[in-house]
BASE-760665 format. One record per residue (C-alpha): x, y, z. Coordinates in Angstrom, 3 decimals. Example, Ala and Ser with C-alpha at 12.3 -4.5 7.8 and 13.67 -1.06 7.14 Angstrom:
// residues 2
<r X="12.300" Y="-4.500" Z="7.800"/>
<r X="13.670" Y="-1.060" Z="7.140"/>
//
This chain:
// residues 398
<r X="-30.985" Y="22.737" Z="-2.526"/>
<r X="-32.772" Y="24.467" Z="0.330"/>
<r X="-29.756" Y="25.404" Z="2.445"/>
<r X="-31.826" Y="26.527" Z="5.392"/>
<r X="-33.610" Y="23.177" Z="5.521"/>
<r X="-30.324" Y="21.297" Z="5.147"/>
<r X="-28.824" Y="23.309" Z="7.996"/>
<r X="-31.839" Y="22.593" Z="10.178"/>
<r X="-31.718" Y="18.884" Z="9.329"/>
<r X="-28.011" Y="18.914" Z="10.100"/>
<r X="-28.721" Y="20.316" Z="13.547"/>
<r X="-31.650" Y="17.966" Z="14.107"/>
<r X="-30.130" Y="14.693" Z="12.958"/>
<r X="-26.341" Y="14.920" Z="12.964"/>
<r X="-24.335" Y="14.249" Z="16.114"/>
<r X="-23.126" Y="17.639" Z="17.290"/>
<r X="-19.395" Y="17.067" Z="16.886"/>
<r X="-19.131" Y="19.442" Z="13.897"/>
<r X="-20.435" Y="22.999" Z="13.540"/>
<r X="-23.293" Y="23.610" Z="11.125"/>
<r X="-21.724" Y="24.204" Z="7.687"/>
<r X="-21.920" Y="27.589" Z="6.028"/>
<r X="-20.914" Y="26.163" Z="2.638"/>
<r X="-22.398" Y="23.037" Z="1.076"/>
<r X="-20.072" Y="21.614" Z="-1.573"/>
<r X="-21.585" Y="19.723" Z="-4.488"/>
<r X="-18.771" Y="18.920" Z="-6.887"/>
<r X="-15.048" Y="19.244" Z="-7.453"/>
<r X="-12.578" Y="19.146" Z="-10.301"/>
<r X="-8.832" Y="19.505" Z="-10.009"/>
<r X="-8.015" Y="22.297" Z="-7.565"/>
<r X="-11.542" Y="23.744" Z="-7.548"/>
<r X="-14.857" Y="22.949" Z="-5.852"/>
<r X="-18.351" Y="24.374" Z="-6.345"/>
<r X="-21.033" Y="24.915" Z="-3.716"/>
<r X="-24.804" Y="24.507" Z="-3.925"/>
<r X="-25.178" Y="28.132" Z="-5.093"/>
<r X="-22.750" Y="27.619" Z="-7.957"/>
<r X="-19.924" Y="29.563" Z="-6.290"/>
<r X="-16.444" Y="28.406" Z="-7.323"/>
<r X="-13.615" Y="28.052" Z="-4.801"/>
<r X="-9.886" Y="27.494" Z="-5.078"/>
<r X="-9.365" Y="24.649" Z="-2.616"/>
<r X="-6.172" Y="25.115" Z="-0.611"/>
<r X="-7.211" Y="22.698" Z="2.133"/>
<r X="-7.860" Y="19.600" Z="-0.031"/>
<r X="-10.097" Y="17.836" Z="2.462"/>
<r X="-7.437" Y="18.484" Z="5.148"/>
<r X="-4.416" Y="17.209" Z="3.162"/>
<r X="-6.415" Y="14.369" Z="1.591"/>
<r X="-7.149" Y="15.187" Z="-2.071"/>
<r X="-3.518" Y="15.454" Z="-3.132"/>
<r X="-4.211" Y="14.393" Z="-6.742"/>
<r X="-6.951" Y="17.011" Z="-6.887"/>
<r X="-10.687" Y="16.473" Z="-6.910"/>
<r X="-11.991" Y="13.628" Z="-9.064"/>
<r X="-8.781" Y="12.884" Z="-10.953"/>
<r X="-9.841" Y="10.877" Z="-13.994"/>
<r X="-7.388" Y="8.049" Z="-13.304"/>
<r X="-8.651" Y="7.639" Z="-9.731"/>
<r X="-12.319" Y="7.880" Z="-10.639"/>
<r X="-11.877" Y="5.468" Z="-13.557"/>
<r X="-10.144" Y="2.974" Z="-11.289"/>
<r X="-12.955" Y="3.221" Z="-8.732"/>
<r X="-15.662" Y="2.956" Z="-11.415"/>
<r X="-14.084" Y="-0.182" Z="-12.812"/>
<r X="-13.720" Y="-1.719" Z="-9.368"/>
<r X="-17.241" Y="-0.891" Z="-8.185"/>
<r X="-18.607" Y="-2.724" Z="-11.204"/>
<r X="-16.415" Y="-5.757" Z="-10.490"/>
<r X="-16.113" Y="-6.415" Z="-6.743"/>
<r X="-16.718" Y="-3.999" Z="-3.885"/>
<r X="-16.116" Y="-6.192" Z="-0.850"/>
<r X="-15.289" Y="-9.742" Z="0.104"/>
<r X="-13.460" Y="-9.405" Z="3.479"/>
<r X="-9.982" Y="-10.623" Z="4.332"/>
<r X="-11.260" Y="-14.196" Z="4.617"/>
<r X="-10.431" Y="-14.375" Z="0.915"/>
<r X="-7.573" Y="-13.161" Z="-1.212"/>
<r X="-7.828" Y="-9.615" Z="-2.571"/>
<r X="-5.372" Y="-9.279" Z="-5.481"/>
<r X="-5.097" Y="-5.500" Z="-5.524"/>
<r X="-4.555" Y="-5.451" Z="-1.734"/>
<r X="-1.433" Y="-7.562" Z="-2.223"/>
<r X="-0.434" Y="-5.370" Z="-5.170"/>
<r X="-0.761" Y="-2.255" Z="-2.996"/>
<r X="1.228" Y="-3.851" Z="-0.171"/>
<r X="3.995" Y="-4.772" Z="-2.609"/>
<r X="4.048" Y="-1.280" Z="-4.125"/>
<r X="4.274" Y="0.487" Z="-0.756"/>
<r X="6.891" Y="-1.896" Z="0.628"/>
<r X="9.037" Y="-1.771" Z="-2.515"/>
<r X="8.845" Y="2.004" Z="-2.697"/>
<r X="9.624" Y="2.599" Z="0.997"/>
<r X="11.807" Y="-0.362" Z="1.957"/>
<r X="9.486" Y="-1.631" Z="4.701"/>
<r X="8.747" Y="-5.310" Z="5.061"/>
<r X="5.038" Y="-5.645" Z="5.800"/>
<r X="1.834" Y="-3.638" Z="5.339"/>
<r X="-1.501" Y="-3.654" Z="7.155"/>
<r X="-4.523" Y="-1.838" Z="5.736"/>
<r X="-7.409" Y="-0.212" Z="7.583"/>
<r X="-9.847" Y="2.643" Z="7.035"/>
<r X="-8.381" Y="5.737" Z="8.690"/>
<r X="-5.386" Y="7.352" Z="10.297"/>
<r X="-6.648" Y="6.667" Z="13.807"/>
<r X="-6.950" Y="2.969" Z="12.978"/>
<r X="-3.455" Y="2.915" Z="11.499"/>
<r X="-2.068" Y="4.503" Z="14.664"/>
<r X="-4.085" Y="2.128" Z="16.836"/>
<r X="-2.533" Y="-0.787" Z="14.939"/>
<r X="0.947" Y="0.655" Z="15.438"/>
<r X="0.424" Y="0.972" Z="19.214"/>
<r X="-0.846" Y="-2.610" Z="19.442"/>
<r X="2.089" Y="-3.862" Z="17.389"/>
<r X="4.593" Y="-1.937" Z="19.534"/>
<r X="3.150" Y="-3.315" Z="22.754"/>
<r X="3.035" Y="-6.871" Z="21.421"/>
<r X="6.630" Y="-6.495" Z="20.273"/>
<r X="7.695" Y="-5.230" Z="23.717"/>
<r X="5.879" Y="-8.132" Z="25.375"/>
<r X="7.665" Y="-10.605" Z="23.100"/>
<r X="10.997" Y="-9.023" Z="24.094"/>
<r X="10.207" Y="-9.793" Z="27.725"/>
<r X="9.560" Y="-6.162" Z="28.768"/>
<r X="7.526" Y="-5.732" Z="31.936"/>
<r X="6.359" Y="-2.242" Z="30.991"/>
<r X="4.936" Y="-1.010" Z="27.717"/>
<r X="4.931" Y="2.791" Z="27.962"/>
<r X="4.341" Y="4.888" Z="24.840"/>
<r X="6.028" Y="8.309" Z="24.704"/>
<r X="4.455" Y="10.979" Z="22.491"/>
<r X="4.948" Y="14.715" Z="22.110"/>
<r X="2.986" Y="17.429" Z="23.810"/>
<r X="0.652" Y="19.159" Z="21.368"/>
<r X="0.583" Y="16.078" Z="19.144"/>
<r X="-2.478" Y="14.590" Z="17.475"/>
<r X="-2.847" Y="10.874" Z="16.691"/>
<r X="-6.597" Y="10.281" Z="16.372"/>
<r X="-9.916" Y="10.221" Z="18.176"/>
<r X="-10.317" Y="6.614" Z="19.315"/>
<r X="-9.922" Y="6.175" Z="23.056"/>
<r X="-6.343" Y="4.922" Z="22.670"/>
<r X="-5.226" Y="7.399" Z="20.027"/>
<r X="-6.812" Y="10.350" Z="21.826"/>
<r X="-4.805" Y="9.234" Z="24.864"/>
<r X="-1.681" Y="9.173" Z="22.698"/>
<r X="-2.581" Y="12.704" Z="21.598"/>
<r X="-0.699" Y="15.190" Z="23.739"/>
<r X="-3.487" Y="17.762" Z="23.962"/>
<r X="-5.739" Y="17.776" Z="27.044"/>
<r X="-8.564" Y="19.531" Z="25.179"/>
<r X="-9.156" Y="16.381" Z="23.125"/>
<r X="-9.046" Y="14.130" Z="26.210"/>
<r X="-11.324" Y="16.043" Z="28.552"/>
<r X="-14.349" Y="14.051" Z="29.654"/>
<r X="-13.189" Y="10.688" Z="28.275"/>
<r X="-11.560" Y="9.189" Z="31.362"/>
<r X="-10.443" Y="6.853" Z="32.588"/>
<r X="-8.057" Y="6.686" Z="29.665"/>
<r X="-5.779" Y="3.739" Z="28.882"/>
<r X="-2.627" Y="3.714" Z="31.005"/>
<r X="0.972" Y="3.849" Z="29.877"/>
<r X="1.098" Y="7.049" Z="27.834"/>
<r X="3.525" Y="9.862" Z="28.663"/>
<r X="4.288" Y="13.164" Z="26.940"/>
<r X="7.412" Y="15.217" Z="26.331"/>
<r X="7.693" Y="18.695" Z="24.768"/>
<r X="8.399" Y="18.684" Z="21.044"/>
<r X="12.020" Y="19.505" Z="20.151"/>
<r X="13.132" Y="19.383" Z="23.806"/>
<r X="15.919" Y="16.830" Z="23.617"/>
<r X="16.681" Y="16.785" Z="27.332"/>
<r X="13.022" Y="16.188" Z="28.189"/>
<r X="12.901" Y="13.343" Z="25.678"/>
<r X="15.989" Y="11.772" Z="27.236"/>
<r X="14.308" Y="11.894" Z="30.637"/>
<r X="11.092" Y="10.369" Z="29.278"/>
<r X="12.582" Y="7.398" Z="27.431"/>
<r X="13.930" Y="4.496" Z="29.463"/>
<r X="13.778" Y="0.719" Z="30.026"/>
<r X="9.985" Y="0.885" Z="30.538"/>
<r X="9.454" Y="2.399" Z="27.092"/>
<r X="7.883" Y="0.267" Z="24.378"/>
<r X="7.841" Y="2.996" Z="21.734"/>
<r X="8.266" Y="6.671" Z="20.955"/>
<r X="5.552" Y="7.942" Z="18.620"/>
<r X="6.068" Y="11.263" Z="16.829"/>
<r X="4.750" Y="13.360" Z="13.962"/>
<r X="7.604" Y="14.735" Z="11.821"/>
<r X="5.404" Y="17.824" Z="11.541"/>
<r X="2.616" Y="18.341" Z="14.050"/>
<r X="-0.501" Y="19.018" Z="12.012"/>
<r X="-3.296" Y="19.681" Z="14.503"/>
<r X="-0.638" Y="21.056" Z="16.839"/>
<r X="-0.210" Y="24.096" Z="14.595"/>
<r X="1.991" Y="22.822" Z="11.725"/>
<r X="5.103" Y="22.669" Z="13.895"/>
<r X="8.049" Y="20.733" Z="12.426"/>
<r X="10.168" Y="18.465" Z="14.578"/>
<r X="13.849" Y="19.402" Z="14.273"/>
<r X="16.132" Y="16.944" Z="12.528"/>
<r X="18.361" Y="16.565" Z="15.586"/>
<r X="15.306" Y="15.859" Z="17.748"/>
<r X="14.185" Y="13.039" Z="15.445"/>
<r X="17.728" Y="11.633" Z="15.326"/>
<r X="17.900" Y="11.707" Z="19.113"/>
<r X="14.586" Y="9.842" Z="19.286"/>
<r X="16.057" Y="7.157" Z="17.014"/>
<r X="19.188" Y="6.859" Z="19.160"/>
<r X="17.209" Y="6.694" Z="22.402"/>
<r X="14.970" Y="3.949" Z="21.050"/>
<r X="18.005" Y="1.972" Z="19.956"/>
<r X="19.688" Y="2.436" Z="23.337"/>
<r X="16.635" Y="1.308" Z="25.321"/>
<r X="15.314" Y="-1.411" Z="23.034"/>
<r X="12.208" Y="0.592" Z="22.117"/>
<r X="10.526" Y="1.121" Z="18.761"/>
<r X="10.292" Y="4.395" Z="16.881"/>
<r X="6.906" Y="5.133" Z="15.274"/>
<r X="6.344" Y="8.042" Z="12.903"/>
<r X="2.789" Y="9.195" Z="12.331"/>
<r X="2.809" Y="10.346" Z="8.696"/>
<r X="-0.969" Y="10.489" Z="8.355"/>
<r X="-0.866" Y="14.140" Z="7.303"/>
<r X="2.734" Y="14.466" Z="6.122"/>
<r X="3.125" Y="11.297" Z="4.034"/>
<r X="2.412" Y="10.632" Z="0.361"/>
<r X="4.737" Y="13.354" Z="-0.897"/>
<r X="3.156" Y="16.372" Z="0.788"/>
<r X="6.457" Y="17.729" Z="2.138"/>
<r X="8.465" Y="17.172" Z="-1.049"/>
<r X="9.541" Y="13.645" Z="-0.156"/>
<r X="7.391" Y="10.531" Z="0.084"/>
<r X="7.761" Y="10.618" Z="3.877"/>
<r X="8.518" Y="13.764" Z="5.849"/>
<r X="11.021" Y="11.894" Z="8.022"/>
<r X="13.252" Y="11.422" Z="4.973"/>
<r X="14.268" Y="15.077" Z="5.315"/>
<r X="15.982" Y="14.193" Z="8.598"/>
<r X="17.534" Y="10.955" Z="7.353"/>
<r X="15.859" Y="9.050" Z="10.199"/>
<r X="14.124" Y="5.719" Z="9.657"/>
<r X="11.451" Y="4.509" Z="12.090"/>
<r X="10.475" Y="0.915" Z="12.796"/>
<r X="6.807" Y="1.614" Z="12.068"/>
<r X="5.184" Y="4.323" Z="9.952"/>
<r X="1.493" Y="5.099" Z="9.494"/>
<r X="-0.318" Y="6.509" Z="6.460"/>
<r X="-3.868" Y="7.566" Z="5.567"/>
<r X="-5.428" Y="10.830" Z="4.310"/>
<r X="-3.871" Y="11.237" Z="0.833"/>
<r X="-3.323" Y="7.500" Z="0.282"/>
<r X="-6.719" Y="7.077" Z="-1.409"/>
<r X="-7.210" Y="10.572" Z="-2.896"/>
<r X="-10.366" Y="10.913" Z="-0.806"/>
<r X="-11.451" Y="7.283" Z="-0.588"/>
<r X="-11.073" Y="6.088" Z="3.038"/>
<r X="-7.935" Y="3.995" Z="3.493"/>
<r X="-5.184" Y="3.815" Z="6.092"/>
<r X="-1.992" Y="1.801" Z="6.274"/>
<r X="0.668" Y="0.744" Z="8.747"/>
<r X="4.090" Y="-0.240" Z="7.434"/>
<r X="6.686" Y="-1.954" Z="9.587"/>
<r X="10.000" Y="-3.730" Z="9.391"/>
<r X="9.942" Y="-7.498" Z="9.008"/>
<r X="11.553" Y="-7.945" Z="12.422"/>
<r X="8.777" Y="-6.059" Z="14.199"/>
<r X="5.952" Y="-7.413" Z="12.048"/>
<r X="6.709" Y="-11.033" Z="12.859"/>
<r X="5.250" Y="-10.711" Z="16.390"/>
<r X="1.749" Y="-10.366" Z="14.901"/>
<r X="0.059" Y="-13.611" Z="13.992"/>
<r X="-3.430" Y="-14.608" Z="12.803"/>
<r X="-6.075" Y="-13.077" Z="15.039"/>
<r X="-3.786" Y="-10.501" Z="16.671"/>
<r X="-5.336" Y="-7.696" Z="14.647"/>
<r X="-7.747" Y="-7.188" Z="11.774"/>
<r X="-10.291" Y="-5.014" Z="9.994"/>
<r X="-13.508" Y="-5.943" Z="8.216"/>
<r X="-13.156" Y="-3.264" Z="5.560"/>
<r X="-9.380" Y="-2.794" Z="5.674"/>
<r X="-7.704" Y="-3.440" Z="2.338"/>
<r X="-11.031" Y="-3.816" Z="0.521"/>
<r X="-10.904" Y="-3.792" Z="-3.296"/>
<r X="-12.333" Y="-0.264" Z="-3.586"/>
<r X="-9.814" Y="1.322" Z="-1.227"/>
<r X="-6.901" Y="-0.466" Z="-2.846"/>
<r X="-8.042" Y="0.536" Z="-6.338"/>
<r X="-8.075" Y="4.177" Z="-5.232"/>
<r X="-4.668" Y="3.936" Z="-3.548"/>
<r X="-2.992" Y="2.203" Z="-6.495"/>
<r X="-4.350" Y="4.828" Z="-8.884"/>
<r X="-3.175" Y="7.576" Z="-6.526"/>
<r X="0.368" Y="6.214" Z="-6.491"/>
<r X="0.312" Y="5.930" Z="-10.278"/>
<r X="-0.751" Y="9.563" Z="-10.641"/>
<r X="1.918" Y="10.679" Z="-8.176"/>
<r X="4.595" Y="9.004" Z="-10.281"/>
<r X="3.313" Y="9.990" Z="-13.717"/>
<r X="2.721" Y="13.636" Z="-12.810"/>
<r X="5.813" Y="13.980" Z="-10.585"/>
<r X="3.702" Y="15.303" Z="-7.735"/>
<r X="6.383" Y="14.923" Z="-5.073"/>
<r X="8.734" Y="17.185" Z="-7.025"/>
<r X="5.855" Y="19.582" Z="-7.639"/>
<r X="5.035" Y="19.655" Z="-3.923"/>
<r X="8.595" Y="20.699" Z="-3.168"/>
<r X="8.747" Y="23.339" Z="-5.917"/>
<r X="5.292" Y="24.795" Z="-5.301"/>
<r X="5.868" Y="24.629" Z="-1.561"/>
<r X="8.949" Y="26.810" Z="-1.910"/>
<r X="7.069" Y="29.202" Z="-4.179"/>
<r X="4.115" Y="29.425" Z="-1.796"/>
<r X="6.369" Y="29.831" Z="1.242"/>
<r X="8.217" Y="32.748" Z="-0.380"/>
<r X="4.929" Y="34.349" Z="-1.381"/>
<r X="3.539" Y="34.061" Z="2.142"/>
<r X="6.744" Y="35.561" Z="3.521"/>
<r X="6.337" Y="38.527" Z="1.172"/>
<r X="2.723" Y="38.817" Z="2.245"/>
<r X="3.886" Y="38.883" Z="5.867"/>
<r X="5.956" Y="41.968" Z="5.087"/>
<r X="3.213" Y="43.581" Z="3.007"/>
<r X="-0.553" Y="43.296" Z="3.406"/>
<r X="-0.121" Y="40.857" Z="6.287"/>
<r X="2.185" Y="43.108" Z="8.312"/>
<r X="0.970" Y="43.150" Z="11.878"/>
<r X="-1.326" Y="40.190" Z="11.184"/>
<r X="1.053" Y="37.378" Z="10.158"/>
<r X="3.558" Y="36.447" Z="12.846"/>
<r X="5.291" Y="33.368" Z="11.354"/>
<r X="5.175" Y="31.094" Z="8.306"/>
<r X="6.361" Y="27.517" Z="8.857"/>
<r X="6.144" Y="24.016" Z="7.433"/>
<r X="7.558" Y="21.947" Z="4.572"/>
<r X="6.412" Y="21.474" Z="1.012"/>
<r X="2.676" Y="21.963" Z="0.718"/>
<r X="1.887" Y="21.680" Z="4.410"/>
<r X="2.184" Y="25.219" Z="5.730"/>
<r X="1.056" Y="26.879" Z="8.927"/>
<r X="0.611" Y="30.636" Z="9.174"/>
<r X="0.706" Y="31.797" Z="12.775"/>
<r X="-1.133" Y="35.064" Z="13.335"/>
<r X="-0.302" Y="37.814" Z="15.784"/>
<r X="-3.800" Y="37.681" Z="17.297"/>
<r X="-6.792" Y="35.361" Z="17.446"/>
<r X="-8.209" Y="36.207" Z="14.021"/>
<r X="-7.689" Y="32.887" Z="12.211"/>
<r X="-11.390" Y="32.127" Z="11.873"/>
<r X="-12.180" Y="35.648" Z="10.677"/>
<r X="-9.319" Y="35.596" Z="8.170"/>
<r X="-10.411" Y="32.167" Z="6.921"/>
<r X="-13.961" Y="33.496" Z="6.440"/>
<r X="-12.699" Y="36.559" Z="4.583"/>
<r X="-10.718" Y="34.300" Z="2.245"/>
<r X="-13.707" Y="31.994" Z="1.768"/>
<r X="-15.936" Y="34.938" Z="0.838"/>
<r X="-13.416" Y="35.744" Z="-1.912"/>
<r X="-13.249" Y="32.185" Z="-3.251"/>
<r X="-10.375" Y="30.556" Z="-1.350"/>
<r X="-10.725" Y="27.627" Z="1.045"/>
<r X="-8.105" Y="27.293" Z="3.786"/>
<r X="-8.240" Y="25.886" Z="7.305"/>
<r X="-7.589" Y="27.090" Z="10.792"/>
<r X="-6.037" Y="25.380" Z="13.804"/>
<r X="-7.392" Y="27.005" Z="16.904"/>
<r X="-7.764" Y="30.766" Z="16.906"/>
<r X="-4.381" Y="31.941" Z="15.667"/>
<r X="-3.025" Y="29.518" Z="13.028"/>
<r X="-4.070" Y="29.050" Z="9.402"/>
<r X="-3.452" Y="25.658" Z="7.779"/>
<r X="-2.694" Y="25.582" Z="4.065"/>
<r X="-2.556" Y="22.156" Z="2.418"/>
<r X="-3.564" Y="22.365" Z="-1.259"/>
<r X="-3.645" Y="19.501" Z="-3.767"/>
<r X="-0.169" Y="18.567" Z="-4.962"/>
<r X="-1.207" Y="19.326" Z="-8.552"/>
<r X="-1.222" Y="23.117" Z="-8.102"/>
<r X="0.863" Y="25.402" Z="-10.298"/>
<r X="2.177" Y="28.945" Z="-9.905"/>
<r X="-1.052" Y="30.502" Z="-11.188"/>
<r X="-3.004" Y="28.824" Z="-8.388"/>
<r X="-0.482" Y="30.012" Z="-5.815"/>
<r X="-0.576" Y="33.559" Z="-7.168"/>
<r X="-4.392" Y="33.571" Z="-7.014"/>
<r X="-4.383" Y="32.249" Z="-3.444"/>
<r X="-1.833" Y="34.836" Z="-2.336"/>
<r X="-3.831" Y="37.623" Z="-3.943"/>
<r X="-6.989" Y="36.534" Z="-2.094"/>
<r X="-5.112" Y="36.196" Z="1.193"/>
<r X="-3.723" Y="39.681" Z="0.701"/>
<r X="-7.259" Y="41.031" Z="0.187"/>
<r X="-8.435" Y="39.167" Z="3.283"/>
<r X="-5.612" Y="40.643" Z="5.354"/>
<r X="-6.474" Y="44.162" Z="4.154"/>
<r X="-10.111" Y="43.542" Z="5.100"/>
<r X="-9.003" Y="42.984" Z="8.692"/>
//
């Protein structure tokens, strides 16, 4: 591969919403990926919390290979057996009543907002306000970027859809002021991902549930990044013992194959009828084959338990690093399971990420002062030890 030519073609032909890559990945296996120069990397970003079963897990790839040779697409005009199988699996495992499948997290959140507003309309509400948290992230469609409580993502895209309001995360009094009879739904991330890996407190989530019940509003949890076992439970909201009316999934659901899902209670789901929503590719045989195989791997390899155990091990190691090589650089370590944010004392996140990358470790950054660590859920202690060693070297280099 001529990397210079690829970079030039990228700049010439790709819409400029992503920076020109410095690394061109060609293959992956388990927790590792290789670039076009043959360099091997320990992947502790996993496609941004997507490849939770690792890269190219044989069960997932075999399922996809079998499906691609059988039926790739037929649309929802006809029955798709493994779509129904996936819906049954997710509903039985989570206790929700109905599932809707789409292609991404933004689409899943868009579906949840439409469902909440239709539900409010059916209840006779005259107003259909959606309350989200400041610093949240819910997607990049015009509606979901409006739901996102970060002005930097909204700038230049007005006029935005009306009816969205924002309250500070973990500020219970502000949430009480925001929620009222005009509220159709409160939409929250149990842990803000793009907001810097900031967990919502348990009492804040419980208050949101109580306020929704008091005002006849729905509670929506965006588990796009936190779901599928990443925090040590299937859903992150299980840690707080709070159950929403609607929950959204994507990212890790297909182990890298694009698929999103919205789950809701039967009571809420019944307001949607034929034609109220849909998706040409949603629930297609390929996506459902990938998702079913992913769930099977999660169960067989006990990945949720591993996420909790390795998350604790990684968290302790990062805390030790904070007191050692990272002293003066690392300000705070936060998160749950294998979704961890490392807040830095200064704006060196990009530089630290590059130093780690040069030593064979892939991690992410959120803005200029937070590192995001979200490895595959299949990692073991040797992978964590290697990552910590590289991070320590990167800190010393700064």
